[in-house]
C-alpha positions, -999 to 999 in steps of 0.1 A, spaced: -390 -745 380 -378 -729 348 -382 -693 361 -364 -677 332 -387 -691 306 -417 -681 326 -403 -646 329 -396 -645 292 -433 -653 284 -445 -626 308 -421 -601 294 -434 -608 259 -469 -600 270 -459 -565 282 -428 -559 260 -405 -560 290 -378 -582 306 -391 -576 339 -318 -653 411 -182 -709 567 -195 -672 573 -213 -647 594 -251 -646 595 -275 -617 594 -306 -615 616 -341 -620 601 -357 -603 631 -360 -571 611 -377 -587 581 -400 -558 575 -374 -530 573 -366 -515 540 -329 -518 540 -298 -522 563 -270 -496 561 -246 -523 572 -252 -546 542 -239 -545 507 -264 -541 479 -268 -566 452 -259 -548 420 -256 -575 393 -270 -610 386 -258 -632 357 -275 -664 348 -276 -684 315 -266 -654 293 -290 -631 311 -277 -601 331 -297 -579 355 -281 -547 368 -296 -529 398 -290 -492 406 -300 -476 440 -304 -441 454 -287 -429 486 -315 -443 507 -309 -478 493 -341 -478 473 -341 -494 439 -340 -468 411 -336 -489 380 -333 -526 370 -317 -532 336 -320 -566 318 -296 -576 291 -299 -608 270 -278 -608 239 -285 -576 219 -318 -571 238 -319 -546 267 -347 -530 288 -348 -508 318 -375 -506 346 -377 -473 365 -388 -471 402 -405 -439 415 -408 -438 453 -430 -416 475 -412 -393 500 -424 -414 530 -417 -448 512 -453 -460 514 -457 -462 476 -436 -472 446 -446 -470 409 -427 -490 383 -426 -482 346 -404 -485 315 -403 -467 281 -435 -486 271 -456 -475 300 -466 -484 335 -459 -519 348 -472 -520 384 -475 -500 416 -472 -511 453 -486 -498 485 -463 -503 515 -475 -504 551 -452 -509 581 -423 -517 558 -441 -545 538 -457 -544 504 -494 -551 510 -513 -543 478 -512 -527 444 -521 -530 408 -504 -544 377 -510 -534 341 -512 -562 315 -521 -559 278 -554 -540 278 -564 -544 315 -555 -536 350 -555 -561 379 -556 -553 416 -536 -576 438 -528 -582 474 -500 -600 492 -505 -620 524 -480 -625 553 -475 -647 583 -452 -633 610 -441 -606 585 -430 -632 560 -446 -635 525 -471 -664 525 -490 -660 492 -495 -637 462 -516 -637 430 -508 -613 401 -528 -632 375 -515 -653 346 -493 -679 361 -479 -655 386 -493 -668 418 -478 -689 446 -477 -698 483 -447 -702 506 -444 -724 537 -418 -714 563 -401 -738 587 -375 -733 615 -347 -732 589 -364 -707 566 -385 -715 535 -394 -751 535 -418 -753 505 -428 -729 477 -452 -735 448 -426 -726 422 -398 -747 436 -419 -779 434 -405 -798 463 -392 -799 499 -363 -776 506 -336 -794 526 -310 -775 547 -277 -784 563 -273 -754 585 -252 -733 561 -259 -695 557 -244 -665 541 -239 -628 548 -267 -606 535 -292 -628 519 -297 -655 493 -310 -640 460 -317 -675 445 -344 -682 471 -360 -648 467 -360 -651 429 -374 -686 428 -404 -679 451 -414 -645 437 -417 -650 400 -441 -622 391 -440 -585 381 -424 -577 415 -395 -601 412 -368 -575 405 -378 -554 435 -380 -585 456 -345 -596 447 -331 -562 452 -350 -553 484 -363 -586 499 -372 -570 532 -402 -553 515 -417 -588 510 -405 -606 541 -380 -626 520 -347 -615 535 -334 -651 540 -297 -660 544 -301 -698 547 -285 -719 520 -304 -750 510 -285 -783 505 -310 -795 479 -347 -794 469 -362 -829 469 -389 -836 443 -407 -868 435 -389 -902 439 -351 -895 432 -357 -862 414 -339 -833 431 -317 -803 426 -285 -799 447 -266 -767 454 -230 -756 458 -218 -721 468 -189 -697 466 -185 -666 487 -164 -634 487 -140 -627 516 -168 -611 536 -191 -640 533 -215 -627 506 -228 -653 481 -211 -647 447 -217 -680 429 -245 -706 432 -245 -738 411 -277 -757 409 -273 -793 396 -304 -812 384 -309 -849 391 -335 -872 375 -365 -854 360 -366 -826 385 -367 -800 357 -376 -811 321 -353 -784 307 -322 -800 322 -308 -835 317 -297 -856 346 -265 -841 360 -267 -807 342 -261 -775 361 -270 -739 359 -249 -711 374 -259 -678 391 -232 -652 397 -238 -622 421 -220 -589 425 -224 -569 457 -213 -534 466 
């Protein structure tokens, strides 16, 4: 599940660095944004910082990644009717998406020396599968509580009924590792990934699992998520080690 290392490998290939309270409804999964919601403007995890900037319509304009002295910015160019977005950085084009009825349906991505067309499939307006080449492919299974299984998360997602205001960036990030992950984290409704459920844990093989704890701001938005690894759930973490995601909303 080491998403950051996967992203780092992908970024190297294209010279780019591509996560109680009131609940929001998921009935409008395929809408672009909600004027009543705060926007996610910063994510900090393991020394990596991502900063999101939006236009007045709530569309992502830039995503800046900082890791130590390294920094890169992706730029998002939207069509007037919001049915197309093209993403680039100072090194060239990254990918483009075609949007139909509020959901990203198809597009193409530029890797070193070649272009790949891709499509995204949905069930009940929720992302079900995608394949961008390399290791960037996956499938998602939805249950009554939200996402129950996802290829990248490697296990069954267990819920205890907790939820947050807005949405849970961790779940979006960890089921969408691919060129589109920044846009998915910033605007999850474009991919049917606007989920506000908070897992208790993800159960892997035998006693391997990752458990979660959460902190919120006064309005109920998730501002800190701690993932603690048990057993051999993730080879990059020893038993009992944790990683922390911090979120800023405006």
